[in-house]
N, C-alpha and C positions, 0 to 999 in steps of 0.2 A: 318684175314689172314689164309690161309690154309697151314698147315705144313705137308709135306710128307717126307718119308724116303725111301731110296733105299732098295731093297732086303727084302721087307715086305709087308703085307697087311695093307693098310691105310684106315681109315674111314674118310669120308668127310661128314660133316653135315652142311647144309645150309637151308635157308628159301626161297623157290621159289614160293609158292602158290599165294602170293599176286599179282604177275605179270603174272602168268600162264593164258593163254587163251584157250589152247587146253584141251579137256576132259581127254584124256589118252596119254600124249606126250611121246616121246623118248627124252632123255636128252643128248645133245652133249656138251662135255667138250673140250675146246680149251686152250692150254697152249702156250704162246709165251715167249721165253727166252728174258729177258730184255737187256742183253748185246749185243745181235745180233737178231734183230727183224725178221730176215729171218728164224730162227729156230722155227718151230711150230709143236706141237703134238696135235692130235685130237682123241677122243674116245667117243663112246656112252656107257653110264653107266645106269644100272637099279636102280630105286629108291627102296630101301629096307625098308623104313620106314613104320611102321604100322599106323602112325599118320601123314599123309601127309598134313593135314590141319594145323599142328603145325610146322613140320620140314621135311626135305628131307635128307635121309642118303644113301650114296653110298660107295662102297668099291672098291678101286683101288689097284690092286696087281702089284707092281713094281719088276722086269721088265716083269712079265708074261703077264699082260694085255696090257701094253704099255712100251716101253723101252726108257724112258727119260734118256739120257746118261750124261748130264751135271748138276752137283749140282749148286745151286744158286737161284736167284730170277726170278720169272716168273709173267706175267700177266695172269690171267685166265678169261675166259668168258664161261658162261653156257647158252646154247640155248635150247628152246623147238622146237620140230619138229614132223611132221607126219611120216617121213621116219625112218626106223629102220636100214638103211645102209649108209646114207649120212654122210660124215665127212668133207664136205666143208661148213664152216660157212656162206659163201655168199648165200648158198641155204637153210639155216635153216629158220624156220618160225619166231621166236621171240627171241630176246636177253632178258634173265631173270636176269642175275647178272654178274658183273665184280668185280675183286678184285686182290689181290696179293697172290701168292703161293711161298713158299720157299721149295726147295728140298735139303735135307741133306743126305749125304752119311751115311750108317750104320756105327756106331762107333764100334771100336774094343777096348777091354780092354787091357791095357798094364800093365804087372806086372813087377815090378822092384825088384831086390834082394838087392839093396843097398839103404841105407837111407841117404838122404842128408838133414841135418837140418841147419837152420839159427838161431843162437842165438845172439841177439844184445848185 
């Protein structure tokens, strides 16, 4: 499962090489909100890994790169493609991976000045 958090840079590490067929692909990430399958987000991310034969690493800045508005559970799909601009998964070359992604809102620290203790 990929865990992302709003208002931060998120690292995504996956293994795509074993299904990859293109020499130097562009990677299309598609996120579908599970509660309403009509909500879909797509973005092309660059592989930042120095060891792509071992793993692939991507950075996704929320909301700068893509503005996913609803926290919750998503299905993700990662495609390889020759296009550096296509965000339509139906036009991508090859599906490499599917899985689950959870988007959490950035938590805020709450400080309380009162102490409430329970003593049995």
